[in-house]
N, C-alpha and C positions, 0 to 999 in steps of 0.2 A: 797238596799239606802232609806231613810227615802227621804219626803218629803221636809221636814225643808232639807235637806242636799241640795235640787235637785237646789239650786241659784251657787249653793262652785263647782257645778259640771260643771252650765252653762258658769260661769266666768272661772275657771280656764281650760275649754276647749273651749274657744270663741266662746260659741255656741251660735245662733241668730235664730234659728227655732224647732221646737221639731215637730216630728212628733207624735200623737196622730192614734196605729196601731192596726187593729184586724182582726183576718184572718175567708174568707167567709167558705161555704157548702167546697170550693171548695182547701182551701190552700190557697187564691191568698189574696193577703196586701189587701184590703181597709181603706184609711189612709184619715186624717187632720194632716193639718203642719199650727202650728198656731207660735206666738212668743215670746221667752223665756220670756219675759218680762211680759207673760200675762198667763203662767205656770199653776202657783200657783193657781193662781184666775178658770182657768178648771180642776185643778187637784182638790180643792174642790166641783163643781159646775158640773163638767161634760160635756162631748162635741156634743153635739148636732150631728147627723146622724140621714140619712136616715132609718126607721126603717124596712124598705123590704130588706136591704142588705146581709141577707143572704136566703132568697125567691129570689135569682135573681142564674140563668143558667149561664156559664159558657163567654156566651155571653153579661153577664148583659141584659139579659134581663128579663122584667118580667114575673110570675108564676103565673095563676090565681087560686083561690081558696083558698088560705094562709092566716091564722092568721095574717099574717105579709105585706100581702100586701093591696087588698078590702077588704078585712075583717073586716079591722082596720082602714080604710080609709086613707093610708098609711101614718099613725102616726108617729112622732118618737122614735128613741131612744136616750140614754144616752148614752157616751161610759166615762167608769172611767179608768183612769189607774193603772197601777199594777208598784208601785214605784219601787219595787227592778227589774225591767226589765230595766231601765231608761239606757242609754247608746250610740254611738256613733256612731254615720250611715258613715263611714270613707272615704267610696265612694263620701259623696255630701258632699261639704264645710259646713260648719261652723253650719252644723243641727248634735240634738243629736235627736232618737226617745223612745218610749216607747208603752210596746204593751201591749192593755186594751180589757176590755169586755164588752158587751150593758149592759144595762137594760133596766126598760121601767120606762117611768116619773117617777112611785111610787116610783123608786131606785128595784123592784122587781128582782133579775137578769133572763135575759133569758134565757130559762132552755133550749132551743135547740143550744145554742154558745157552738162550738167546742170546746174552748180553756175551757169555765166553767164544760163538761160536762167529760171532761179530770181528771180535775179538785178532780170533786167530786168522777171518780175512783180513782186517788191516796189516798181523803181519805178514803172510803171504804177497800181498800186493808190493809192501815194501820190501818185500826179500826178489823184488823183480822189479823194486826201481823206482816204484809209485809214493803218493797219498791221496787219496782222495779227502776232499773237499765239498760236503754237503751238506745241501737241508731240506725239512719235509715241509709242506706246504698242505696244514690240514683246513678243511672245510668241518664245522659241527652247529648241530642244533641243538636250541636252545628253550626249554619250556617251561611251564611254572609248574612248580613240583605237586600241586594241589589238583589244579583245574587241569593240568597236560597242554593248554592251551602258548600256542606258539606264544614268545617271550614279545616281539612284534608281527604285524600283519603285511600279508603284502612281498610282490618281489621285486622289492626297486633297489636294485646292482646297484652300489654304492651313497646311494639318495643319505642325503646328511644326517632325518628324520632319522630313519633308521641305523644309522653306525650308530649313533647318541644314545638311543631307546629309551636307556638306563645310566643318565650318565656318572651318578655314581658308584656301581656297580662297576661302569666301563673303567672309569680313574686303576678303580682298587684293583679292579684285575689284570689293565697291562703294569701299575704301578708298581704290580705284588711279583707279575711274573718278570721284572726287573731285577724283582730284587732275589730273583730266585735264579741269576746267572741265567736264564731266556732271554737274550737281546734282542730284544721287540722290534721290528722294521714296521710295520702296518696294523690295520685293523678296519675291517669294512664291511658292511650287510652282504650279504651274498646274494643267490637268485631262488633261497625260501622263505618260506613264512618263518621267523625266526632263526636264518641260516646267518652264520658267522664266517670270516676267512682272516684269519691272527699267522702275521711272517715274521719270520726271525730269520734273525742272519746266521748265514754258515760256516762249519766252522771242520777240525780235521778231524779223519779217524773215528772211536767209535763216542768223542765226543757230542758229536752229533747225532746220532742218538740217544746217548742220553738230557741230550738236549730235549726231543720230540719226547723221551718218553715223560722224563720232567712235565716237559708242557700242558701232553693231553690231561695229565692224573690233577694239576693244578687245577685245572679249567673246571675239571668236576668238583675240588671241593670248594675251589671259591665261588663257585654258581650254590653250592648245596646255601655257605653261608646268604646266601643274599636271595634262598628262596625256588631256586631255579634248578633244572634237571641240565645238564650240558649234556649227550651225548653226539660221537663220535661212529655210530651206526650207518653201512652205509647208504643204506634209504628206507629211510623209519614209515615214508611216503609214497601211493604210486604213482601220486600227479608229480610230484615235488621232484627241485632238486636232488639228485645224490650228493653226494660228500665224498671227498675225492683225498686220495692224502699225497698228493703229488713228490717226487723223487729229486731235486734238482744237484747237481754234480758236475763237479770238475775232475779232471786226473791232473795232477802235477809231475812234477820230477823229485825227488825223495829229498838229490843236491842242489839247491838253486833254488829248483820252485816254482822253474818256470807251466807255463800249460803247456799241456801235453796233446793235447785235443786241436788244437789251435796250430796254422801254417798258415801264413799272411802270405805266401810263395803260393800257395794252392790254390786251383780255381777256385772252388767253393769256398775257402780260409782252412780243410777242413782238413789234419795228417792222415798221414799212414794210417799211423796206432790205432787214430780217433775211428777211423772204420774200419778197423778187422774188431773198435770195440762194438762198437753200435754191429755188428755184425753177428758177434755171438750175441749179445741183447734178442735180437728178430730168434736167430738159432733155438737158444730157449725159452723165447714165449708162454707156450702151454703150460710148462711147469711152474715157470717165472710164477704166471697167472693164480696158481693154487696157493701161492707164498702171498702174493699183494693184494690176492680177492680172496680171502680166507674162512669166508662163512655162507650158507645157504644162503642168505639175503643177496650178497655182496655182488650176481654178475647179472640183475636186473640192471645195473651200472650200463654195463658194454652196448646197452639197447639205445641208450639216451644221450641225447647231443655231448656236444664237447667230452665226450667220452671216445678210447679207442673201441671197433670195432675189429682188427684185425692188426696183424701183424705185418707193424707198418713203419716207416720213418721219415720224418722230411723238414724241413729248413720254417722254422715257427708256426708247422702245420697242428694245431692245437685238436687237431684230430685225430691223426698216429697215435698207435701205441711208445711213439721214442721221439719225441722232440729237440732238434740240435735250433742254440738260441743262443744271440749273439757272434753271430760265423764270421771269420775274418777279424776280429777283437783278441785280445787276450785273458779276456771274461767268457767267451765261447766256452759254455758247458750244454749238456745234454740233462733233458728232464724225461723220465721213465713216466708215464702217463697211466701206468697199469695198477699202482700202487691204489686202492679205497682208503677211504678212513678208518676204516677199519682194523684198520692191517697194523702189525707187529713192529714197531723202525728197525728193531734190532737186526732183523731178520729177509727183511726188503734189502735193508743196506748190504748184509752179507749175500743173499744171494744176487742181487745185482751186479759187486765183485766178483760171485765163483764164475758169472757170464758174461763178463768183458774180459779177464782172467782167460777163460776157457776161446775166449775168440782172440785173443791177442799170439796166446797160443798157437792156436793152428791156424792164423793168419785167414781170418774167413772174413772174406769178401759178400758186403751185405746187398741184397738187392737194390734196384732204383730206388731211389729217394720217393716219393710220394707226389705225386703232381708234377714228374719227368714224363711222363708217359700216359694216354688214358689210358692205359691199361692196369698201370700197377696195383692201383688198389684193388680191384677187381679181380687180380689174380694173388693174393694174399693169402695168407693163410684166415681164416675166423677164432677170433680166439674161441677159447672152451664156451661153452654153454652153459654149464653150471658147475658147480663145486666139484662134484664128482666127474666130469669128464677132466678137471683141470686136477686132480688129483690122478688117475689112469694116467696122466703124461708127468708126471713129475714122477710117481714108479718106471716108467720106463724112459725117465730120463735119466742114465749111470751116472753120468759125468758130473753133475750139480752132487747126486749124494756119495761123492770121489770126494768132494770139496766142502760139502757143508754137511759130510755124516752121513752112514748109514744109519749109523742107531736112530741122529735126529727125524731121515727123513721116516725111520720106521714109524717114529712113538707120533711126529706131524699127523702122518695118514690114517695114523690109528685116531686118534682123540677126534679129527675129521667126518672120518664116516660114522667115530662114531654119533656125533650131532646133525649128518646126516640122516641117520636112522632114528632121534628124536626127532629131525619134521616130517618123517616119512611117516612115524607112526600116531603124530596130534596133526598131520595136514596128510589126508587123502588123497588132494588135488598135487600133494607132491612129486615132481616130472611133467608134470602135465604143463599144456601149454597153459592152461587156468591160474597156474602158480606164477611161468614168469611171465603176467603181466602186473597182476595186483599179488601186492605188497599183504599178511595175514598177521593180525590180533596176534596173535600167536606168536610171529617175529620178535615184533612189538614188545614183548612183555618178555622175551628170553635175552632179549641181544641190547634194547634201549638202555637201561639203566646200568649195565655193566659194559658198552663197549666205551 
């Protein structure tokens, strides 16, 4: 949609207000709401916002030593809307929304913005002749806002009584998501009390992360209307199923649209290029885990059933970090099982594209797939055991720095190390065996409501 058509969109929909929304480092929505009668003016001049939004931790605390805060005298940014994303906010009366990206006052894009970084990677992929078609598959926990008790009890995966534990809420949720341009495919109870999984259709380029961003924030807002709190915190409970955020994708030819992962003539149905892509993912797994599991809470997930523990890949292997699905068909896709539910979709997609492109450029041959030999899994590198170790791996991975931007890596690592120090100061057991086995009340207080 163009800016010229916005006025007609507002009139036809009866919208009086429009949100300018941008993602922060954590995938949370930061926004300003303006009246639609002023939309054209702000669309042309931008909306001024606090320039430190990308330097906040998940609780909204300032992180010192960043160019976006004290080093820039807490200067403002300007949010610029992407008119193609103008749409309804069907869970709020008379309100529309538009996704935006920040720039400096002179118009220079803020290069650490997650959506900007993903768009840059989409362009690099396009320059190489490819398009990424992808979707995210998230788990989430739902609790009563007051009592904090699960929305339903038990661990009855796919059980119809749990699927529709609150029929009115589920119908409104799924209907509203569809109205918000999230193409819902399915919903079901997952393997934890109050845990849901909702899937939606794949799309191309940055639209996939836009859809994931919309989905996560819409679910939280709609749940609140019905007296629930929805959380994408990765592991809110010690003995319950963690929440994953699997990233499923296929690589298409920019011209023609053929799936370049598939090669029906090869013995395993996979193209040589797909093997190089997989090789790139395996090569960068340790650094990717920092972006895919970006909180101190996330890394317990890698010790649980159905989550990866090593840098492996395999055919329909749900324990590997990279799973090949649908081999020998034009529907062949790869599923990165590294991401936790608490990750930022823009950053996950950008990092995966960076690792895959590097694999193609370097013709990186992957190790043997999991299950092909008795020693393949045990010889594969273990995933980092903590956010601390994952950040060290990210800092050492200079190839990813070149793709994602050194300035972004510096910001991301600084914010995440700040979060580590907060955990260490509040929880003396941080970093010990006791911390690795038990989720603390401090984690729930600082992550559950926000992520």
